[in-house]
N, C-alpha and C positions, 0 to 999 in steps of 0.2 A: 419397577416394583411399586405397588400402591402404598402411599403414605398411610401410616397406622391411624392417624387422626381422621383422615378421609374415610378409611374403612370403618372406623367407629361410627361416624355420621351415617354411613350407608346402613350399618347394622341396626342402629336405633330407628332410622326412618323406616326400614323394612318392617320392624316390629309394629310401628305405628300404622303403617299401611295395612297390615294384616288385621290389626285390632280394630281400626276405625274406618278403613277404606282409604284408597288413594285420594279420591276427590275431596273427602271431608277432612283430611289431615292438612293443616295449614303449615306454611313454612315456619311460622312463629313457634308452633308446637315442636317442630323438628329441632329448632335452635335451642329451646328450653330442655328438651330431652337429651340432646347430645352435648349440651354445655358449650356451644360455640356462638360467636357473634354473627350478625347478618353479613358482615364483610368477609368473614372466613368462609361462610356458606357459598357466597357468590364467587369466591376465589376458587372453590372446588367445582361448582356447578352453575351453569347459566340460568337454570330454571328447575322447578320441581320435576318437570318431564325428564330433563337430562339426568337428574338424580335417580329416578325410577329405571331409566334405560341403563344406567351404569350398574345398578343392582342386578338387573337381568344379565347383563354382559358378564359380570363377575361370576355369577352362578353358572352360566353356560361355559365359561372358560374352565371352571373347575370340573364340570362334567366332561368336557373334551379331553382334559389331561387324564382323568381317571379312565376314560374309554381307551385312550392310547395305551395306558399301562396294562389294562386287561388284555390287549391285543399283542403287547410286546413279547416277542419270542414265540408266539403262537401261530398256527396255520390260519390264514385269513378265511379259509373255507370251513373252519370249525363252527358249526351252528351253535354249540353250547356257549362259545364266547360271545356270539351275536346276542343270544338270549340274556346273558349276564349284562351286556352293555345296555340293552333296553330296560332291564330291571333297574340298573343304576339310574337311568333317566327318571323312571317312575318314582323310585324311592327319594331321589333328590327333589323332584317336583313336590312330593308330599311333605318332605322335611321343610322346604322353604315356602310352602303354600302358593306355588307358582300359578296353578290353575285358577284359583280364586282371583288373583290379580289380573290374569289374562282375561277372565270373564268380565271384569269391571271395565277393562280397556275396550273389549269387543263392542260394548254398548255406548261408548263415549263418542262425542262428535269431534274429538281432538284428532286431527289428521296426522300429526307427527307420531303419536303413539300407535295409531292404527297402522301406519306405514311400517313402523318398527315391528309390530306384531306380525304383519304379513310377511316381512322379510325373514323373521325368525321361523315362521312355519315353513317357508320355502327352504331355508337352510337345513332344518331338521328333515324335511322330505328328501333333500339332496343326500344327507348322511345315510338315511335308510336305503335309498336307491343305490348308493355307492357300496354299501355293505351287501346288499342282495347281489350286486354285480360281482362281488368277491366270491359269493357262495354258490350261485347258480351257474349252470353251464352256458356255453356260448349261444345255444339255440334260444335260450330264454331272454337274452339281453334286450331285444326290441320291446318286450312286454313288462320290463321291470319297473318302469315308472308307474304304470297302472297298478302293479303289485305293491309298490311302496305307498301309493295313495290308499289302496285297500287296507294295507297294514295299519296305517295311522287311524283310519276310521274304525276298523275292527277292534283295535285295542281300546279305544275310547268307549265304545258301546259294551264290549265284553266286561270291562271293569265296572261300568255302571250297573249292569243287570246282575253280574255275579255278586256284587256287594249288597244288592237288595236281598239276595238269598242267604248271604253269609255276612251278616252285619258285624259280628264280633271281630272276625279276622278274615281278610281276603288273602288267598294264597297267590301272591304275585307271580311266583315262579310257574305255577300251574297254568295261570291265565296266559302269560307271555309265551310259554312253550306251546300251548294249544294254538295261539294266534300265528306264531312263526311256522309251525308245521303246516297249518292250512295255507299260508301264503306260498311256502315252498312247493306244495302240491299244486297250487293254482298256477305257479310259474311254469311247471312242467306241462300242465294241461294246455296252457296258452301257447306254448311252443309247438304243440301239435295242432291245435285248432287255428292258430295264427290270428286270433282276434286281438285287435289293438284299439284302445280308446285314444290314448295320447302317445305321440312319438317322444322318446326321451330327449330329443333335441330341444323341446320347448322348455325343459328345466333350465338349460343354459340361458335361454332368452328371458326367463323370469328373474335371473340374478343380475344385480347391478354390475357395471364393468369391473370394478375391483374384485368383487366376489366371483365373477365369471373368470377372471384371470387366475384366481386362487384355485378354482375348480379345474381349470385347464392344467395348472401345475400339478395337481394331484393325479390327473389322468396321465400326464407324462411320467411321473414317478412310478405309477402302476405298470406302464408299458416297459419302463426300464427294468423293474423288478422281474417282470415276466420274461424279458429278453435274457437276463442273467440266468434265470431258472432253466430256460431252453438250452442255453449254451452249456450249462452244468450237466444237463442230461445227455448232451450230444456225444458223438464219438470223436470229437476233435482232440488233438494232442493237448497235454497240459500246458505246453509252451504257448500254443495258439490261444487257449482259453485265458491265460494270464494277460496276454497282449490285448485281447478283446475286452476283458474286464477293466483294464487300465483306461481304455478309451471310453467305455461306458461310464465309469466312475467320474471321468473328467466331465462328461455331458451333465451328469447329475449335479456335480459341484458348481457348474457354471449357470445353472438355471436361474439363479438370482441376479446374475450379472448381465445386464441387457444393453451395454454399449456396443457399438457396431463391430469393434474388433473381436469381442467375445462371441458375438453372434456368428461372425465369420468362422471362428475357430470351432464352434460347436457344429456348424454346417459341414465343415471340413471333416470333423471326427465322424459324423454320421455317414458322410459320403465314403470315407475309408472303410467303415464297418460294412457298408452295403457292397463294396467292391471285393472285400476279402472273405466275407462269410457266405458260404454257398448253401448252408442248410435251409431248406424251403420254409420251415416253421419260423426260423429266425428272420428270414427275408421278409415275411409277412409283417412281423412286428417292427422291423426296421423301417418299412414303408409307412407304417402307422405312426411310428415315432417321428419320422421326417414331417409328415403331414400335420401332426399335432404340434410339433415345435414351431412350424411356420405359422399356424393359427395362433399359437401362444404369443409369438413375437408381434404379429399384426395387432392382436388385442392390446399388447403393451404399448405399442406406438400410438394406437387410438386413444388410450387412457392418458398418456403424457402430453398429447397434443391439445387436450382440452384446457 
């Protein structure tokens, strides 16, 4: 949990960055405004860059937690929840004046900040892609990265031009709903025309190893949730369902434990499920689970070997 004093420094610095600009705000001004010594500052942050990045990370952690709460107990396919999650991002960006800070970074020569901004954009694109993956049907999946990219671009320009016409008050819900409906329609059309600009696999390649591993973990959890849903819908006996759920829950719980003994046990559990479950839909998900788990473990080994 973040130190209250450190959070205070971040809040005061954030106010200065909005008021004066990041580059024109000096560390001395941050010290005077927050009432700390230079030694305390460097105990919290190695540089002004790290301070700014910490501010961004804190805000986006807040957004991520609120997004999760909006989805808690809800159907992932519910488009209204997706719309509310996007509105949350936009309102939070407005509240903390994130866009103005991003724009200042965009034109800087500071490679550390530019790299952070690039990663942040990729992470947000990944989130939009994952949520479209939840909402759209299987036929649309090869085209959802294209749709996610269009979504981010459409939102940016819609808000800009809509606000020109509606200067007093922009209807965020109206704009977001319009954009989401257009993208959902585009996804359906692309599944018919089969036009593709970018294969979704490149999204994984854009992420650093640690982020890539987290991405794979989320994919594994989605497959596990899908498998449990298929078993629930099946005609299996309640006794068999309980036995399979126990094995599946074991796999879920062990995802964070990557020592060789645990890996062996997870592989064994997946193998048992494959040999016992005869439902064709479940079999497809089990083979996908096995492949994704192997990929996840290979990525983990690659990460820790560096």
